[in-house]
Structure formats: C-alpha cells, structure tokens
N, C-alpha and C positions, 0 to 999 in steps of 0.2 A: 499585863494586868492581874497580879495573883493576890491571894489571901486565904484566909480559912474558909471552909464550905460551911454556909448558913445551917446546916443541920435540917432534921425534918421537921415539919409543922403540923404538931399534932394535935393543939388544942381543938376540943368539941366543946368548949362551954357557950360559946354562939349558934346561932343559928346557922343552916345550910347556906354556905357560901357559891355563887355561880361561878361555873367556869366559863372565861371571856376569852373571845378568839378573834385576831383580825387578820383578816385576808387582803393581801393588799397587792394587787399586781404592779409592776414598776410603771406601768403607763400612767398610771394615779397622779404622778408627779412628773411634770413636764423638766426636762433638764436644767432648763433656767432655774427653776424654782429647787428643785434638787440641790444646785450648788449654791443658793443662798442659804437654806438650811442648814448646808454640811458645814457653812462657814460661821454660823451663828450658833449651831447646837452641838456640834461634834467636838470631841475634845483634840488634843494635839497629837495623841497616839492613833487615835480613830483615821483622824485627818493623814497621817503617815502612812498607815498601812493602805487607805483608799490610793494613795499617789505611788505606790510599789505594784499594781496590777499593770499589766501588759497590755489587755485589752479594755476599752471604753466599757463595753458590756458588762465585764466583770467588776469593773469599778462603778458603774452606776448601781448595779446590784447592791452591793455592800453600800454604798451611801443612801439608799432609798432603805434597805432594811434597818441600817442604824437611826436615821432618821424616825423611822416606825417606832423602834423601842423607845426611844427618848420621848418621842409624844406621847405615847401611851402611857409610860411612866410618868408623866407629869398628870397625865389626867387621873392616874390611879393612886398616885403617890402625894399629889401634891408639889411635889418638887421641880421648879422648874428646867425644862429643856436642857439648858447650858449647863447646869449645878448638878445634875446626877452624875454622882461617880459610882461606875460600874466595875466592879472588880470580878476577877473570877478565881473560881476553886483550884487546886493543884491538879485537879480533871478537868479543867477548864470550862466549867460550869458558871455561867454569870448570877451574879446578886449585887444588890446596891448595897454599896459599901456604908457603914454607919460612923458617922462624923461625930466629933466629940462630944456636938450638943444634942446628939442622937437623930434619929430620924422623924418626921413629922409623922402623926400617927397612920396617915393614909401608907405610908410606906413601911410600916411596921409588918411582918408577917408575910411578906408579899413573895410570890415566886412567880418567874417568869422564865419561858423558854422561846428561841427563834430558831427558824428554819428558813432557807430560800433555795430555789431550783430553779432555772429556767426563766426568770423573768417575775418569778412568783414569789410574795412573802407570806410568812405565818407565823404569829405572834401568839401564844397563851399565858394567860395569866391567871392567878389563884391566890387566895389567901388560906393561909395556916395550913394549907398541904403542898403537894409536890406536883408539877407538870411537866411533861414534855412533847413535844410535837414534832413532827415531820412534814413534808411534802413535797411531792415528785410529779414530773410530767409522763404522760403515758408515751408520749410520741419520741423515746428515747432509743427507738429501734432495737430493743434488745443487747444495746451496748454494754458490756460486761457482765450481763447476765449469769454465765456460768458459774464467775466465781461467787457471786451473790447467792444462787441455790446451792453451791458446794457449802455454804456458811451455815444452812437453814438444819433443822432437826430432820430427821430421817422421816417422819410420818409427814412433814412439811414438804419434803422433796416429792414424796408420792403423790401427793395432792397436786403442786405443780405439774408433773408430769401427765397427770390425768386429763388436763387441760390441751385443746388444739394449739398446735405450734403456731406464733403469731400472736395478733392483739390479747387473745382470751389468755394464752399463756402468762403474756407480759404483764396482764392486770394482776393475776396472782401472784407474780413475783412482787412487784410492787406494793400490792394491798401487805404481804408478810412484812416486806422490808421497811414500809412506813412505821408498820405497828413495832418493830423490832426495835428500829433508831430512837421513837418517841418514848417506848420503856426504858430504852438505856439511859436515854437524856434524864428521865424524869429519876431515875435511881443516880445520875451522876457519877456514873462508872466509863463512861465512853467505851472505848476500844478495849477495856480491861473484861468487859462481860461479853465471851463467845456465845454468839448468835445460836448456836446448837444447844447451848444449857437451859433454852427455853423455848416455848412454842406454842402457837396458835391455832385453834379451831376456828375457820371461818364460815359464815353463812355464803350461799350461791350469790348473792349480790352484795349488799355491804353488811359489817356486823359481825362481832366476835361472841362465840358460843361457847369458848373454852380455853383456857388458859393452863398453861403447864409453866409453872414459875421456875427460877432456878433454885438450886440448892440452899442458897445464901439469902432465900427470900422468902419469908412463910407469913406475909402479910396478906390479909384476906379482901382489903381495902379495893384493890387496883380497879378502875375502870377504862375502859378502852371505849374511841368513838373514831368511826371510821366516817369521812365525807367526802364528796366529791364538788367541792364549791364552786368550781366550772366545768364544763364538760372537759375531758381528757387531763383532767388534774386531781389527783388523790393525796388525800390529806388523813394523817391518824393523829389521835391524842391520847396520853395515856395519863391519868391522875390518880392521885393518891386520896381518895376521901372517905369520909365517914359512912360507916353501915347507916342503913334505918335513915337516911335522909333523902327527900326528894330533891335532890339538887337540878338546876338546868343549865343548860349551856347557851350563853349569848353571843351569836355568831356577827361580826361585823366585818363588813366588806367595803372594801376603799380605806382613802388614808382618813384619820380621825381627825380632821379640822375641828370636829365639834362632837357632842355627844347625841350622833342620831341614833335611833331606837333601831337596837339589834333584831335579828330573828333570833327566835327564843325554841330551843330543842331539848326535848328530855336527855338527860344525863342516863345513860344504861346502869342497869345493877352491877354490883361487881361482878366480873366475869368468873364464871363456874369454874372453879379448880380442878385440873384432870391428874392424872398420876401415871 
C-alpha cells in the first residue's frame, strides 16, 4: 500500500484539538473475537500479511493492532471499519486514502500512528497536526541495548551510563528510545533520520525538559509525553501542535467498543530547545 505523503496539518483556524491515545493489550480481545473482526474488517493485504507470520503470538499481535486501528478510525472519521482504505507514504507512514468522492468530514485532516510491542498496542490520533507514538516493555532484559545506546547522541549516552546497570539503566535506554521513535515517526522519516542527530534531556522520573532538534527541523511546536500506562510498559508521544493553546491528552484503555470516557491529562508545553 503506497501513496503520497499527506503532508503536514498546520491549520490553526479552529480551537485546540485533543491528542487521543488508545492503549490496548492483546488480552482485551479474545482469540475468537480477533479472528471474527479480522475476517470482517481487515482488507486482503492485511489478511495476507497476517498469514505470513510464523508464530501465532506475532499473528495475533498484528491482527489486534490492525483491528484497533480500523475501529478507532471508524469512531473518529465516520468511515465503517471495513471500508477504510489505508495507504502508506514512500517512507511507510500510514494515512487514510482519499476516495474520488472525498473523505467524510470526520476523516479530513486526521493523522494517526500505531506502535505495538510484546502484547501491547498504542494508537495515537490527532487532527490538523502530526503525531508519532511508540511503546516498549521494560522486561526485555537489555536485549540489543548496546546497539541502541550506540545510536544515541553523546550527551544521552553519558546520561544512560550514569544509571546503575540493570533495570535503572534499561529504563533510561527505553525512555530515550521510545521518544526518538515517536519523533521520527511523527516526522515521517523512519530510518532516514539518524538518532544521534537530535537529543532529549529527561526528568528523573517521566517528562522531557529539553530537546535538541536535528538541523532539518526548526519548528518550535513539538510537544512530548512520556507515559507508563501499566507497570513495566513505557510509551512516548511526539505531537506537532500549535503554541499558545491549552491542549489535553485523552488516554483510553482497552478496545474501543464504544465511546467510554477517557482519562484526561494535560499536554505539556513545547519542549525547550537546546543547542
């Protein structure tokens, strides 16, 4: 599924738009229900992709994640789950394809991003702006972390090294990694953006206190959110949003069968730029 990048949503003529997140563990959908939704909602390409996984756990992860995307897009855009046509930009960023008759009003200027890891799914949605999300489990046991840390900026590597080996250091690695993934995905650049080209300064617990953007990004409107939706799972959100607005983040937990009230969280002010 390829197509043109939808571009940046920069309109500020309307009021501040909430950033909406859905955190959905795989266990929220029973295997039988997952199979039913996949058969009715997913397109041929998605079903073929699911069929190529060697392990059932990976197939289930894919099916739950894509059922979640189609359900949320239906709620947000008004397009029925089975009718949404999801294309990807040349760098792999998903977006709603505009049919000849145009998208319904709810689907216009809608940006979304998905991440899944170890049985957990995170989907972010925003209007008129850009969003990237990432989720990771802490219990990875440091697998592959040496290569991850080597990709960081020098000041970030020093910050990681100051933590005691083990869980404390792993947590610092994953906090930086999820933020970098979220920002790169929001930019729509994927692996084309070196992770040492930009860096974060983080609070002791959760929160971004400083951001050094890459040379090709002078936009001061980036906001970053760190979350631990359940113990042992870290999530990060990068969103390009207007300055001077008091936006909020709507955090939904579970599979969205209906419109349950979300948990409301303040969206931080744009991260302070560092040089």
